[in-house]
N, C-alpha and C positions, 0 to 999 in steps of 0.2 A: 330543399335542395335542387336548383335546377340540374336534373341528370345529365349526365355528359358523353355523348356518342360512345358507345361501347369498342368501334372501329379505329377513335382515338386512344384510346388508354389500353385498349386487350392488346396493340401492337405488338409483336416482340420481336418480328422480323426486320433482323436488320435495314436498312434502307438505304439509295445509294443517292449520296445529289452529285452532281456529275459536275456541274459549275463550282461546286466547291472543292470538290476534291481535285480539281483542274489547279484550282489555286492554290492548294496545299503540295501539289508536284506528286499525285499521286489517285488513276483513276481507281479509286479503292471499295468499297462496303462500309458503311459505318460499323463500327463496332460497340460491343457494350461499355468498353473504355474508353476515354479519350486521348486520342493520340496527342504527342509531343507537336505534330504537324498539325492540328486545328487551333494548340493553345496558341502559338505562335501566329498563326493569322488573323485570330483573333485579336492578341497583340500588337499586332499591325494593324489592320483596319483601328482600333483605339487610338491608336498614335495619331493617325489620321482625320478621326472621328469622322470614318466613312461607316455612317448606318445602313447602307443599301448593304453592305458588302458582310456587313455583323449581321442582320435580318438572314441573307445569303446562305451563313455558316451557321448559324443559329437554328433554322427553319425546321430542317429536316430530324432533329434529336428530337428524341424520347422524353419528358418531363424528367426521368430519372437522370436520363444522360448529360443535360443541362445541370441538372443539380450538381452533378459531378463536374462539371466543367464550372461554375461558379464555386464550388470551392475550392479548384483547385489554382483559382486565378489570385492573387496580393489582392491586398484589403483595398488600394487604390485604382487598380481594374476594374474589382467587384464592382466596385460604386458605380464605375463608368458604364460596365456591358448593364449592368441593370436597369441605369437611371436610362440606358436608351432603350431596351427594351421593355420599360415601364407599361406603356400604354399594349402592348401585348403581349404582357409574361404570361407562361400560362401558369394556372393556379395549380394545377397539377403539382409542381416542381416543390409546393412549397412545404407537402409533409413530407418531401424525398431529402431537404434538407437537415444538416447537422444541428444542435439548436444554437449555437452559438453564431453560425450563419447564418443559420434565417433570422436572428437579432438582429443584425446588420443591416440582412436585406428589407425586412420591414420598416427599418430605419428607413433607408431608400424611398419603399415604392410608399411610404406614408398609409396613416391610417384609413382615408378614405380608399384608397386603391386598393390595401388590404381588405376590409368589408366586401367590396366588389369582390375579389377574387374568391373571398369566402364561400358567398353564394353559389358559388358555382363547385364547389364539391361538396363530395357528400359531407353528411352529419358527422357521423365517426371523424372522416380527414380535418373537417373545418375546426370539430372537437379539438383536435391533437394540438391544432396550433393555436387557439384558444386560451387553452387548459397552461398556455405555458408564457404567455404573454404577464408581462409586469398588469399587478391591479388597476392603475392608471389607465395604460392601452386597454386593457379589457373591456374596461367600464367605457370606454370611448369607443369602440369596435362595436358591443352590443348597441349600444345606442345608434349605432348607423344601419344597422339590421331593422325589417320590418318586424313589427312588433308581435306576431305569431313566434318566426324563429325565431325571436331573442327571447318568447320567454320557451321555447322551449329549448333553449342553450343553456339559458339560466336553469332550470328544472335539472337538467343532466351535470351539471357543475355543483350541484347540492349534495350527488353520490359519493361515496368515496374513493377516494384519488385512483387507486389501484384496480376498482370493482368491476364488473362485466357493465355495468351502466355508463362506465367513464370508456368502455371498450366497443359499446354495440351500435350501430348505424340505424338510425330513427325510422329508414326510407324500408318500408315491408310493403310485399302483397297479401292483402286478405280478403277471404270471400267469404260470404253466407252460406252455411250449411245444405239449406236448398236451392243451390245455383245447379243446374246441368253443367257437365265436363264443355258440352258447346258453350256454354252462355259464361261460362269462364273463360273459355279460349277467347273468344271476342270481345273479351271486356281488356284483355293481353294484348290484342292485334290493336284496339284500339286508344290504348292508354296512351295518355302524353307526362304520366307524372312518376313512371316507374322506377325503380332502385337502378344503378346502371347494372349490375346483376345479381341477380338470384335465383336459386335452386329448387323452391318449394312454396308453394303456396298458402298460407296459414288461415285454419277455417276459423272461426268467430262465431259468437252466440254476440245479441246485439248489445251487451254490457261489455264487448271486447275480453271475455274471456277466453283464453286457447281452448279450442276443441279438439283438434289434428291437425294433421299437414296432410299436404298433397305434391307427393314429388312431379318435377315436371314430366321426368320421362311415366310416369304414369295417367298425368291428365292427358299426354299427348297420346298415350296408346287406347286410353278407356273410349267407351260407345259414348256419343254425343248427348245421350238421354242421360246417363248414369248421375246419378246425383253426387254429392262430393261425399253427403253422409257412406255413399257407399264405398267411397275410392279412399278419403282419409282413412292415416294411421293416427293411432290415438296413443301410441307408445313412444311418446316422445322422452330426449333428452331435453328437455326444459331448464337454460338456467336462471337461478333466481338473479336477482339486478345487484346484488351486494355480496354477491361470489367476488373471490379473489382472482385476479386473471392468472393467475397462475395454477388456480383449481381449474379454470375455464380449458385453459392449455393441456392442461391433464387428462380435463373430459375428451376433447377432441383429436388426442393421442389416441389413447386407449378405447375409445371408442368410432377410430374413424371417419371422423363426423367432418360432411362440409357445411354445413350450418347448422344456427341452432337457435332455435327463438328465446327470447327475454322476459321475463316474466316479474311483476310486482308480489307481494305478500300474499294478494288477492287472485293471482294465477291469470291478470290481464296484459296483455299482449303489449310490449314496451318498443319492441325494433327486434334486430337478429344481430347477429355476429357470424362470420364466414372465415374459412378457413385461412383468406391472406391475412387478416386481422391476428389471427390466433400463430400464422405462422413467423409472424412481424414480433409477437410478446416471444415464442418460443427461442429467436433468433437475440433479442435484445435480454433475456435473461440468462440467457448461455455465455451472450459475450459481457453481460454485468458481472459472472460470478466469476468466468478468469480474470478482467479485470481487475475486480476487487482483491484477488487472491494477490496482486502483484502492488494492489493499493491508488491504483489512477483508474480514473472516471471515462467513458466512453465520450466524455466531451474533449478530452485533452490535446487530442492533436488540433484540433481547432480552436481552442480557448487561448483565448490572452495569454501574452508573457507573463504575466505577474498573478496572473488567476490558476494559471496551472502551476506556478509555484507553489502559491495558498492552499492548495490542493496537496500537492506531493509532500509540504515540508513535515506537515502534520505524520505521516505514515514512515517518513524516513527519521523523526523525532521518538517514535516508538522503538526503530531498530536500533537508533541510538541506546535508548533505552535496554534492550535487549542486550546490546554489547556490554552494557556498561554490568551489569549484572555476571555475566561471562568474564570479565576481565575481575570480580569482586573476587569469582571464583579462582580463579588461575594465580590471583593474591597469597592465597591462601598456602598456597604450595612451591611460593619462589624460593627458598633451602632447597627442595628438593630437583626443581630446575637448574639451581645451582648447582648440584652433583652431578649431573644426568644432563648436557646440553641437549642430547636427543630427545629428549621430552619436548623440548619446545620447538623443534623442526617437527615432529608426527604429531601435535597434540591438536592439529589443527583438521587433520584427517578423519579422526573419528566424530567428529562434531559436526564439519562438513557434511559425511555422508549420511548421517544420522540425518540433518535438516534434508538433504537431497531424499533418502527414502522416503520421510515423513511426508513430504508435499507430494510426493505419487500415489499415497497410500489417502493422502487431505482431499485433494481435485477428483478422485473418483467415487469419495465417500460422499462431499458434497455434491455431484455430481445424483450420483443414486438418492440422495435424499430428496431432491427438487426432481427425480423421474419417480417418486414415490417409492421405490424399490426393497429401501431397508423397512421393513414392516413384519411384525413379528418371529417365525423362525430365520428367516433373512438376516436380521441383525447378529441375531449370534451365530451364522455363520460364516458371515463377514468378520466379527472377529475373530476365530478359531482360521480362519484361512487366512486372513494378513497377519496375524502373530506367528502361523508357520510360516509363512513365506518370508517374512521380517526374520526370522532365526534363519530358516536356509542362506537369505542373504547375508545377513551376520557373519554365519558360518563361513560361506565363501569367498568373502573379502576378510575373513582374519586366516584362512588359510593365505591369502596373498600375503599379505604384511606380514604374518611369521617370516616368510622366504624372506622379505625384504630385509628385514629387522638382521638373521641371520647372513644374508649376502652382504647388505653394507655398515653394519654395526657388530659384527658376531656375536649376538647377543641371544642367544635362547630364550629367557626368562624376562629382555622386554621383549618380543616377540609374542611370548602367550600372554603378557600383560595388555599389547597394544591388541591379541586375539578379542581377552574377555570384556577390554571396554566397548569395542565394535558392536562384537552382539551383541553384549546386555542395550547399548543405545541404538541399536536397528530393533531392535525387540520392542525396545519404547516409543519409537517412534511410528510401529506399525501400530502397534496399539493407540497411542494416541492421536493418529491419523484417524483411525475410528473412531473414541470415541470421543474427543475434543467436537467435531461437527454434530454429535449427533445429543451430546446435552446442550452444545449451545442453540442449538434448533428445539431441543426440549424447554428451552428458557424461554424463546420469544424472539430470540438474537437472532442474526444475519450470519450463517454461518461463515459463510464465504467471506466474508469483512473480518468476524472475529477469531477466526481458528489460525490464521497463518500466523500473525505475531507472539500466540499463546505456542504453538507446534516451535517455530522458531529458538524463541527463547528457551524452551526445556529442551530442546535436544543440544542448543548450546552447550547449556548450564550442566546437563547430565552429563552429554560427551566429554567436557574438560575433567569435571569433576570425579567422572568414573576413571578415567586414563591416571590423570596424576592420582588420585588416590591410591588405587594397586599398586603403582608404581610406588609408593612411597608406603604401602604397606608390603609390598612384598620383593622390591629392590634394595631399601635399607635398612 
């Protein structure tokens, strides 16, 4: 892939386009977020089909900001803007787009323009786009790319989806062990096909087996005559090709890595993974876990109306099943509710508090599993700690509910029944919040997806059953 000028991609200082700013009524620097003034100016220029004004407004934007702008516009304006910018569209913008919006943009620019844009990107960014294309689009794009690069992409696409092989970039800087520091530096100065950013020189033998790595810092400080064999670090955190990307993120976090080589089963160097790629993985996984606990996906915001409906209705149907289970339990105590109307008023309190308390524990546990914190003695410690906290929470709110029962219903017995059910359900919620994710994870399923419905169902059913059961047993 053709390297991009680092000055273009790594520029994080906000830039000011005074002519554009004056058009928007303010002479202020561009911020990371897209202002309403810019959006309105873009819309007006689109209405007038003023390509010159549009170019002036868009030109100062960083690729990520341009992606934000495109996502913010309505579909009609989005299509118009992309088609205006198509000949000069910044390829770096494509990986920044939401998946749903990227599909639209690809449709607007066409396969030929997409293939041209991909050749301007690093291999990992280009692959992140190719792998989400429809099979026919993927086939068409790959056949417009030169044979050598096409073979490289096709090889990477055979690797498991969530593996290090899919995450790595293939552009790396390598050198033989007999080179001196001076020879290596001269190579770097004259190199025309170097990666956009790199932190290490990988030392390989003639068969491309990874021998070691020399950091740029070490190379710059070394005597010119020193050979790489005297400089390289053999203690590398080489990442196997098939390692899951969550495992990769854990290694980077645990060992504070900036970059790491990726090797195949025979120890041959295939590429490298850098911290910015891992940061994206960590962000995506954390966001995915949070969203999945609520039954939505990261593309819901930009997804089409009926697609969003389809994604959410399944989760809501599970909620309906959970509710019907709770209704079935309540139906068993109809006679008790008829004898004391206060039971109907107060019974949601126990179930709701249990669900809320359980979700707190569940989120903490799911995150601990993702960060590899629940291992060995930590698991037992977490169970004991959350059980005690659950019991203490239950006792705290039980005392409040006893006071409410006495104040509003003048019934101490009702207060004790409510208190007992609260302590029982809060304790169960705490235990379930720890045990369910652990069990589901060990069964090979995603605890972020499956734990939530099970927890809510159990706290609802046990909340209603314990409160109404205790009331029937002790009050009638």
